[in-house]
Each structure stands twice: as structure tokens, then as C-alpha cells.
C-alpha atoms as an extended CHARMM CRD file, in Angstrom:
* protein
*
       194  EXT
         1         1  MET       CA            -25.1070000000       15.8120000000      -11.6900000000  PROA      1               0.0000000000
         2         2  SER       CA            -26.7520000000       12.4110000000      -11.4280000000  PROA      2               0.0000000000
         3         3  GLU       CA            -25.9070000000       10.1170000000       -8.5740000000  PROA      3               0.0000000000
         4         4  PRO       CA            -23.5600000000        7.2530000000       -9.4350000000  PROA      4               0.0000000000
         5         5  VAL       CA            -25.0810000000        3.8110000000       -9.8570000000  PROA      5               0.0000000000
         6         6  ILE       CA            -22.5630000000        0.9950000000      -10.0240000000  PROA      6               0.0000000000
         7         7  LYS       CA            -23.7230000000       -2.4110000000      -11.2300000000  PROA      7               0.0000000000
         8         8  ILE       CA            -21.4100000000       -5.3810000000      -10.9570000000  PROA      8               0.0000000000
         9         9  GLU       CA            -21.7200000000       -9.1260000000      -11.1670000000  PROA      9               0.0000000000
        10        10  TYR       CA            -19.4200000000      -11.8420000000       -9.9110000000  PROA      10              0.0000000000
        11        11  GLN       CA            -19.2400000000      -15.3720000000       -8.6100000000  PROA      11              0.0000000000
        12        12  LEU       CA            -16.9270000000      -15.9890000000       -5.6620000000  PROA      12              0.0000000000
        13        13  SER       CA            -14.4550000000      -18.8300000000       -5.9920000000  PROA      13              0.0000000000
        14        14  GLU       CA            -13.5310000000      -20.9290000000       -2.9870000000  PROA      14              0.0000000000
        15        15  SER       CA            -10.1000000000      -19.3040000000       -2.7750000000  PROA      15              0.0000000000
        16        16  GLU       CA            -11.6950000000      -15.8290000000       -2.7840000000  PROA      16              0.0000000000
        17        17  TYR       CA            -14.0840000000      -16.8620000000       -0.0210000000  PROA      17              0.0000000000
        18        18  LEU       CA            -11.1510000000      -18.1830000000        2.0470000000  PROA      18              0.0000000000
        19        19  ALA       CA             -9.2150000000      -14.9580000000        1.4070000000  PROA      19              0.0000000000
        20        20  ALA       CA            -12.2140000000      -12.8840000000        2.5490000000  PROA      20              0.0000000000
        21        21  ASN       CA            -12.4610000000      -14.8880000000        5.7730000000  PROA      21              0.0000000000
        22        22  ARG       CA             -8.7390000000      -14.4900000000        6.4390000000  PROA      22              0.0000000000
        23        23  LEU       CA             -8.9950000000      -10.7630000000        5.8120000000  PROA      23              0.0000000000
        24        24  VAL       CA            -11.8050000000      -10.4150000000        8.3540000000  PROA      24              0.0000000000
        25        25  PHE       CA             -9.9490000000      -12.6510000000       10.8110000000  PROA      25              0.0000000000
        26        26  PHE       CA             -6.7050000000      -10.6690000000       10.7150000000  PROA      26              0.0000000000
        27        27  GLN       CA             -8.5210000000       -7.3120000000       10.8370000000  PROA      27              0.0000000000
        28        28  SER       CA            -10.3510000000       -8.2440000000       14.0540000000  PROA      28              0.0000000000
        29        29  ARG       CA             -8.2340000000       -7.1450000000       16.9980000000  PROA      29              0.0000000000
        30        30  GLU       CA            -10.3900000000       -9.0270000000       19.5170000000  PROA      30              0.0000000000
        31        31  VAL       CA            -10.0260000000      -12.3730000000       17.7190000000  PROA      31              0.0000000000
        32        32  LEU       CA             -6.2650000000      -11.9600000000       17.4110000000  PROA      32              0.0000000000
        33        33  ILE       CA             -5.9500000000      -11.0860000000       21.1110000000  PROA      33              0.0000000000
        34        34  ARG       CA             -8.0350000000      -14.1040000000       22.0940000000  PROA      34              0.0000000000
        35        35  MET       CA             -6.0350000000      -16.4600000000       19.8940000000  PROA      35              0.0000000000
        36        36  GLY       CA             -2.7570000000      -15.0250000000       21.1870000000  PROA      36              0.0000000000
        37        37  ALA       CA             -3.9220000000      -15.3560000000       24.7990000000  PROA      37              0.0000000000
        38        38  PHE       CA             -5.0050000000      -18.9490000000       24.1710000000  PROA      38              0.0000000000
        39        39  CYS       CA             -1.6100000000      -19.8450000000       22.6800000000  PROA      39              0.0000000000
        40        40  ALA       CA              0.2490000000      -18.1080000000       25.5350000000  PROA      40              0.0000000000
        41        41  LEU       CA             -1.8480000000      -19.8860000000       28.1740000000  PROA      41              0.0000000000
        42        42  ALA       CA             -1.3160000000      -23.2330000000       26.4830000000  PROA      42              0.0000000000
        43        43  LEU       CA              2.4640000000      -22.6790000000       26.4690000000  PROA      43              0.0000000000
        44        44  MET       CA              2.3940000000      -21.5410000000       30.1040000000  PROA      44              0.0000000000
        45        45  GLY       CA              0.5060000000      -24.7330000000       30.9280000000  PROA      45              0.0000000000
        46        46  ALA       CA              3.2610000000      -26.7300000000       29.2420000000  PROA      46              0.0000000000
        47        47  PHE       CA              5.9190000000      -24.9320000000       31.3060000000  PROA      47              0.0000000000
        48        48  LEU       CA              3.9280000000      -25.5220000000       34.5060000000  PROA      48              0.0000000000
        49        49  MET       CA              3.7740000000      -29.1990000000       33.6010000000  PROA      49              0.0000000000
        50        50  ASN       CA              7.5700000000      -29.0600000000       33.6900000000  PROA      50              0.0000000000
        51        51  MET       CA              7.3270000000      -28.6990000000       37.4630000000  PROA      51              0.0000000000
        52        52  ILE       CA              5.5050000000      -32.0360000000       37.5480000000  PROA      52              0.0000000000
        53        53  LEU       CA              7.5800000000      -33.6670000000       34.8310000000  PROA      53              0.0000000000
        54        54  VAL       CA             11.2210000000      -33.1440000000       35.7000000000  PROA      54              0.0000000000
        55        55  ASP       CA             12.4170000000      -34.8290000000       32.5180000000  PROA      55              0.0000000000
        56        56  MET       CA             13.5430000000      -32.2390000000       29.9300000000  PROA      56              0.0000000000
        57        57  PHE       CA             12.6310000000      -34.5400000000       27.0310000000  PROA      57              0.0000000000
        58        58  ALA       CA              9.0270000000      -34.7010000000       28.3050000000  PROA      58              0.0000000000
        59        59  LEU       CA              8.9240000000      -30.8900000000       28.5220000000  PROA      59              0.0000000000
        60        60  TRP       CA             10.0170000000      -30.4270000000       24.9010000000  PROA      60              0.0000000000
        61        61  GLY       CA              7.5790000000      -33.1180000000       23.7920000000  PROA      61              0.0000000000
        62        62  LEU       CA              4.7640000000      -31.3640000000       25.6430000000  PROA      62              0.0000000000
        63        63  ILE       CA              5.7130000000      -27.9950000000       24.1050000000  PROA      63              0.0000000000
        64        64  ALA       CA              5.7480000000      -29.6150000000       20.6520000000  PROA      64              0.0000000000
        65        65  VAL       CA              2.2620000000      -31.0400000000       21.2450000000  PROA      65              0.0000000000
        66        66  VAL       CA              0.9880000000      -27.5990000000       22.3620000000  PROA      66              0.0000000000
        67        67  VAL       CA              2.5020000000      -25.8840000000       19.3020000000  PROA      67              0.0000000000
        68        68  VAL       CA              1.0160000000      -28.4730000000       16.9360000000  PROA      68              0.0000000000
        69        69  PHE       CA             -2.3620000000      -28.0510000000       18.6750000000  PROA      69              0.0000000000
        70        70  ASP       CA             -2.1640000000      -24.2440000000       18.2930000000  PROA      70              0.0000000000
        71        71  VAL       CA             -1.2790000000      -24.5620000000       14.6070000000  PROA      71              0.0000000000
        72        72  PHE       CA             -4.2260000000      -26.9170000000       14.1420000000  PROA      72              0.0000000000
        73        73  ILE       CA             -6.5780000000      -24.4060000000       15.8180000000  PROA      73              0.0000000000
        74        74  PHE       CA             -5.4170000000      -21.6200000000       13.4550000000  PROA      74              0.0000000000
        75        75  TYR       CA             -5.6110000000      -23.9090000000       10.4030000000  PROA      75              0.0000000000
        76        76  ASN       CA             -9.0990000000      -24.9920000000       11.4310000000  PROA      76              0.0000000000
        77        77  ALA       CA            -10.2700000000      -21.3730000000       11.8550000000  PROA      77              0.0000000000
        78        78  LEU       CA             -8.6830000000      -20.0950000000        8.6400000000  PROA      78              0.0000000000
        79        79  VAL       CA             -9.0590000000      -22.9970000000        6.2000000000  PROA      79              0.0000000000
        80        80  ILE       CA            -11.1480000000      -25.9860000000        7.2790000000  PROA      80              0.0000000000
        81        81  LEU       CA            -14.2610000000      -24.2310000000        8.6490000000  PROA      81              0.0000000000
        82        82  PRO       CA            -14.5430000000      -21.5800000000        5.8930000000  PROA      82              0.0000000000
        83        83  ARG       CA            -14.0580000000      -24.2900000000        3.2610000000  PROA      83              0.0000000000
        84        84  GLN       CA            -16.8770000000      -26.3380000000        4.8410000000  PROA      84              0.0000000000
        85        85  TYR       CA            -19.1410000000      -23.2620000000        4.9070000000  PROA      85              0.0000000000
        86        86  TYR       CA            -18.4150000000      -22.4960000000        1.2490000000  PROA      86              0.0000000000
        87        87  ARG       CA            -18.9920000000      -26.0560000000        0.0840000000  PROA      87              0.0000000000
        88        88  GLY       CA            -22.0220000000      -26.5990000000        2.3060000000  PROA      88              0.0000000000
        89        89  ASP       CA            -24.0290000000      -23.4960000000        1.4100000000  PROA      89              0.0000000000
        90        90  PRO       CA            -24.9380000000      -23.0310000000       -2.2770000000  PROA      90              0.0000000000
        91        91  LYS       CA            -25.5430000000      -19.2710000000       -1.8480000000  PROA      91              0.0000000000
        92        92  PHE       CA            -21.7690000000      -18.7250000000       -1.7320000000  PROA      92              0.0000000000
        93        93  ARG       CA            -21.3400000000      -20.2890000000       -5.1810000000  PROA      93              0.0000000000
        94        94  GLU       CA            -24.1350000000      -18.3810000000       -6.9270000000  PROA      94              0.0000000000
        95        95  LYS       CA            -23.6790000000      -15.5040000000       -9.3450000000  PROA      95              0.0000000000
        96        96  TYR       CA            -24.1880000000      -12.1960000000       -7.5410000000  PROA      96              0.0000000000
        97        97  HSD       CA            -25.7150000000       -9.1280000000       -9.2010000000  PROA      97              0.0000000000
        98        98  VAL       CA            -24.9940000000       -6.1350000000       -6.9650000000  PROA      98              0.0000000000
        99        99  THR       CA            -26.0300000000       -2.5150000000       -7.4570000000  PROA      99              0.0000000000
       100       100  PHE       CA            -24.4740000000        0.2670000000       -5.3880000000  PROA      100             0.0000000000
       101       101  SER       CA            -26.0980000000        3.7080000000       -5.2530000000  PROA      101             0.0000000000
       102       102  ASP       CA            -26.7150000000        6.4810000000       -2.7370000000  PROA      102             0.0000000000
       103       103  GLU       CA            -30.0010000000        4.7570000000       -1.8770000000  PROA      103             0.0000000000
       104       104  GLY       CA            -28.2830000000        1.5600000000       -0.7130000000  PROA      104             0.0000000000
       105       105  VAL       CA            -26.9820000000       -1.7860000000       -1.8840000000  PROA      105             0.0000000000
       106       106  VAL       CA            -29.1520000000       -4.1980000000       -3.8670000000  PROA      106             0.0000000000
       107       107  VAL       CA            -28.0040000000       -7.8370000000       -3.8680000000  PROA      107             0.0000000000
       108       108  LYS       CA            -29.6180000000      -10.3700000000       -6.1960000000  PROA      108             0.0000000000
       109       109  THR       CA            -28.8660000000      -14.0370000000       -6.7170000000  PROA      109             0.0000000000
       110       110  PHE       CA            -31.0280000000      -17.0220000000       -7.5780000000  PROA      110             0.0000000000
       111       111  GLN       CA            -32.0060000000      -17.3330000000       -3.8860000000  PROA      111             0.0000000000
       112       112  ILE       CA            -31.5160000000      -13.7750000000       -2.5970000000  PROA      112             0.0000000000
       113       113  ASP       CA            -33.2310000000      -10.5200000000       -3.5310000000  PROA      113             0.0000000000
       114       114  SER       CA            -32.4950000000       -7.8660000000       -0.9210000000  PROA      114             0.0000000000
       115       115  LYS       CA            -31.9560000000       -4.1630000000       -0.5370000000  PROA      115             0.0000000000
       116       116  LEU       CA            -29.5840000000       -3.1000000000        2.2200000000  PROA      116             0.0000000000
       117       117  ALA       CA            -29.3280000000        0.4090000000        3.6480000000  PROA      117             0.0000000000
       118       118  TRP       CA            -25.8730000000        1.9330000000        3.9650000000  PROA      118             0.0000000000
       119       119  SER       CA            -26.5360000000        2.4500000000        7.6890000000  PROA      119             0.0000000000
       120       120  LEU       CA            -26.3790000000       -1.3400000000        8.1350000000  PROA      120             0.0000000000
       121       121  TYR       CA            -22.6730000000       -1.4070000000        7.2790000000  PROA      121             0.0000000000
       122       122  THR       CA            -20.2050000000       -0.6500000000       10.0540000000  PROA      122             0.0000000000
       123       123  LYS       CA            -16.8250000000       -0.9630000000        8.3530000000  PROA      123             0.0000000000
       124       124  VAL       CA            -15.0700000000       -1.5020000000        5.0450000000  PROA      124             0.0000000000
       125       125  ILE       CA            -11.8590000000       -3.4860000000        4.6420000000  PROA      125             0.0000000000
       126       126  GLU       CA             -9.7260000000       -3.4010000000        1.5150000000  PROA      126             0.0000000000
       127       127  GLY       CA             -7.5610000000       -6.3590000000        0.5960000000  PROA      127             0.0000000000
       128       128  SER       CA             -5.2930000000       -6.7850000000       -2.3910000000  PROA      128             0.0000000000
       129       129  ASP       CA             -8.0390000000       -8.4300000000       -4.4840000000  PROA      129             0.0000000000
       130       130  MET       CA            -11.3170000000       -7.4560000000       -2.8290000000  PROA      130             0.0000000000
       131       131  TYR       CA            -13.3460000000       -5.1030000000       -0.6920000000  PROA      131             0.0000000000
       132       132  LEU       CA            -15.2610000000       -6.3490000000        2.3220000000  PROA      132             0.0000000000
       133       133  LEU       CA            -18.3330000000       -4.4510000000        3.4520000000  PROA      133             0.0000000000
       134       134  VAL       CA            -18.7920000000       -5.4910000000        7.0890000000  PROA      134             0.0000000000
       135       135  TYR       CA            -22.0630000000       -5.3900000000        8.9910000000  PROA      135             0.0000000000
       136       136  GLY       CA            -22.9840000000       -6.6340000000       12.4340000000  PROA      136             0.0000000000
       137       137  LYS       CA            -21.1630000000       -6.0120000000       15.6820000000  PROA      137             0.0000000000
       138       138  ASP       CA            -20.7670000000       -9.2280000000       17.6510000000  PROA      138             0.0000000000
       139       139  MET       CA            -21.2060000000      -11.6380000000       14.7610000000  PROA      139             0.0000000000
       140       140  ARG       CA            -19.4260000000      -10.1700000000       11.7780000000  PROA      140             0.0000000000
       141       141  MET       CA            -21.1080000000      -10.6180000000        8.4190000000  PROA      141             0.0000000000
       142       142  ILE       CA            -19.5680000000       -9.4700000000        5.1510000000  PROA      142             0.0000000000
       143       143  ASN       CA            -20.3570000000       -8.6760000000        1.5690000000  PROA      143             0.0000000000
       144       144  ALA       CA            -17.2390000000       -9.5600000000       -0.3860000000  PROA      144             0.0000000000
       145       145  VAL       CA            -16.7500000000       -7.5050000000       -3.5610000000  PROA      145             0.0000000000
       146       146  PRO       CA            -13.8880000000       -8.7600000000       -5.7650000000  PROA      146             0.0000000000
       147       147  LYS       CA            -11.9400000000       -5.9870000000       -7.4800000000  PROA      147             0.0000000000
       148       148  ARG       CA            -12.0450000000       -8.0140000000      -10.7050000000  PROA      148             0.0000000000
       149       149  SER       CA            -15.8030000000       -7.3770000000      -10.9190000000  PROA      149             0.0000000000
       150       150  PHE       CA            -15.3420000000       -3.6910000000      -11.7910000000  PROA      150             0.0000000000
       151       151  ARG       CA            -15.2860000000       -3.0130000000      -15.5300000000  PROA      151             0.0000000000
       152       152  CYS       CA            -12.7780000000       -0.1640000000      -15.2680000000  PROA      152             0.0000000000
       153       153  LYS       CA            -10.7540000000        1.8730000000      -12.7680000000  PROA      153             0.0000000000
       154       154  ASP       CA            -13.2350000000        4.7490000000      -13.0000000000  PROA      154             0.0000000000
       155       155  GLU       CA            -16.0350000000        2.4730000000      -11.8130000000  PROA      155             0.0000000000
       156       156  GLU       CA            -13.8810000000        1.3010000000       -8.9050000000  PROA      156             0.0000000000
       157       157  ILE       CA            -13.0640000000        4.9070000000       -7.9610000000  PROA      157             0.0000000000
       158       158  GLN       CA            -16.7920000000        5.7720000000       -8.0000000000  PROA      158             0.0000000000
       159       159  PHE       CA            -17.4380000000        2.7490000000       -5.7650000000  PROA      159             0.0000000000
       160       160  ARG       CA            -14.7260000000        3.8740000000       -3.3380000000  PROA      160             0.0000000000
       161       161  ALA       CA            -16.1870000000        7.3940000000       -3.2090000000  PROA      161             0.0000000000
       162       162  LEU       CA            -19.6750000000        5.9980000000       -2.5950000000  PROA      162             0.0000000000
       163       163  VAL       CA            -18.4670000000        3.7180000000        0.1830000000  PROA      163             0.0000000000
       164       164  THR       CA            -16.4060000000        6.4870000000        1.8050000000  PROA      164             0.0000000000
       165       165  ARG       CA            -19.4290000000        8.7830000000        1.7340000000  PROA      165             0.0000000000
       166       166  HSD       CA            -21.7300000000        6.2500000000        3.4200000000  PROA      166             0.0000000000
       167       167  ILE       CA            -19.5240000000        4.1300000000        5.7110000000  PROA      167             0.0000000000
       168       168  SER       CA            -17.7450000000        6.2050000000        8.3140000000  PROA      168             0.0000000000
       169       169  ASP       CA            -15.2420000000        3.5130000000        9.3370000000  PROA      169             0.0000000000
       170       170  SER       CA            -13.2400000000        3.1390000000        6.1390000000  PROA      170             0.0000000000
       171       171  PRO       CA             -9.6380000000        3.7790000000        7.2420000000  PROA      171             0.0000000000
       172       172  GLY       CA             -8.4980000000        0.5470000000        5.6070000000  PROA      172             0.0000000000
       173       173  PHE       CA             -8.7650000000        2.0470000000        2.1190000000  PROA      173             0.0000000000
       174       174  LYS       CA             -5.5330000000        2.1740000000        0.2350000000  PROA      174             0.0000000000
       175       175  ASN       CA             -4.9000000000        5.2270000000       -1.9090000000  PROA      175             0.0000000000
       176       176  ILE       CA             -5.2190000000        4.6940000000       -5.6430000000  PROA      176             0.0000000000
       177       177  PRO       CA             -2.1800000000        6.1900000000       -7.3670000000  PROA      177             0.0000000000
       178       178  ALA       CA             -2.9470000000        9.0550000000       -9.7480000000  PROA      178             0.0000000000
       179       179  GLU       CA             -1.5870000000        7.1280000000      -12.7410000000  PROA      179             0.0000000000
       180       180  ASP       CA             -4.1370000000        4.3440000000      -12.1150000000  PROA      180             0.0000000000
       181       181  ARG       CA             -7.0790000000        6.7570000000      -12.0350000000  PROA      181             0.0000000000
       182       182  GLU       CA             -6.9050000000        7.3990000000      -15.7520000000  PROA      182             0.0000000000
       183       183  TYR       CA             -7.5250000000        4.7390000000      -18.3550000000  PROA      183             0.0000000000
       184       184  THR       CA             -4.3550000000        3.8930000000      -20.2320000000  PROA      184             0.0000000000
       185       185  PRO       CA             -4.5910000000        1.7130000000      -23.3320000000  PROA      185             0.0000000000
       186       186  GLN       CA             -2.2610000000       -1.2640000000      -23.4330000000  PROA      186             0.0000000000
       187       187  SER       CA             -1.1270000000       -0.4240000000      -26.9380000000  PROA      187             0.0000000000
       188       188  LEU       CA             -1.2970000000        2.7770000000      -28.9500000000  PROA      188             0.0000000000
       189       189  THR       CA             -1.1010000000        0.9810000000      -32.2960000000  PROA      189             0.0000000000
       190       190  PRO       CA             -4.4430000000        0.1090000000      -33.8260000000  PROA      190             0.0000000000
       191       191  PRO       CA             -5.2080000000       -3.5570000000      -34.4430000000  PROA      191             0.0000000000
       192       192  ASP       CA             -4.5470000000       -4.9930000000      -37.8770000000  PROA      192             0.0000000000
       193       193  TRP       CA             -8.0040000000       -5.7740000000      -39.3280000000  PROA      193             0.0000000000
       194       194  ARG       CA             -6.8400000000       -7.3230000000      -42.5900000000  PROA      194             0.0000000000
């Protein structure tokens, strides 16, 4: 039996890049704990200011300012910064040609030509529309693979098996239902060629 070689090509849209960043953000326990602690400390600071400001109206105004500030921090981390990165770096907008095999991952674009060993990757995350192959420990880097780039379900299943075989931390994989594993034509009537 020959080893599977999966070749895909895709170009990430800005919305896909933002979705990939959100997926990494919400999968990182440390980042969520830090953001939650920051918000809690900011609210505690507002309540402590109540001891200085006896006026109840000032307290609610201060709490509103803290909440708006927290929302701005989240919006900045999830939308503004990733959008600036995407628009500022042309490599994110290039067409990617990616080959997955047991030997590793080959990524080619106009500017990039690299071969990555499977041992580089530390985790895989599955979202509703994409897979994220994560590498790096302190500074997370990702290879985003949109599900739309696979030509058929069989190719996607081979990709999942390859990733599961080579990346030990892949608990985020959703199970593919048995009915989706087989190709099912949309219509059983042949087209009218007249």
C-alpha cells in the first residue's frame, strides 16, 4: 500500500484568517485565564474606587468605563490586530500549495518554499470550516487549512488520518459521521445532454 500524498491549494480570505485567529485564541487556556483575570481585576479596581467615590452614579459610570475598556481590549485582540496583520503582510493573501505526506508538510507560495517535519507541530485544532496545525510553544504559530480546499471527503479523511498519526495532541478532532465518509451524488438522474 502506498503512503497517502494529499495536495491542496487555497488562498485565505480575510474572514478565514480572522476565524483562524479566534479559534487559536479561544483554544488557549492561558490566554483566556489572563484575559479573565485582567477583566476581574479591572472590575475590582472600579469597586475599590467606590470607597473613594461615595456617589453611586460615579461608581456605575466607572464600571461602565471599565466594561467598555474590556470590550475594546477583546475587540482589539480578536479583530483589529489580526486584520492589520492580514492586510499588512502579503504572504497571508498568496495562493498556498500544500502537500501532506508521511515525510512532512511542504508549503509553497510565491515567497515561501519550505518543508516542515511533522515533529514541529504540537497540536491540531478543528473548527467548523478549517483545521489549524499549531507549532511553537510560547509564541503560537499556525498553518490554517480550510476544509473547502479538499476535493472530496475521502481526501479529508486521509488528511485526518495522517495528522492523527503524526501529531499526538489532536483531541480537538470531531468525528466524521459514517454517512459523510462515502461519496453520495447529489442527483441519481443523469444530466440531459441534448
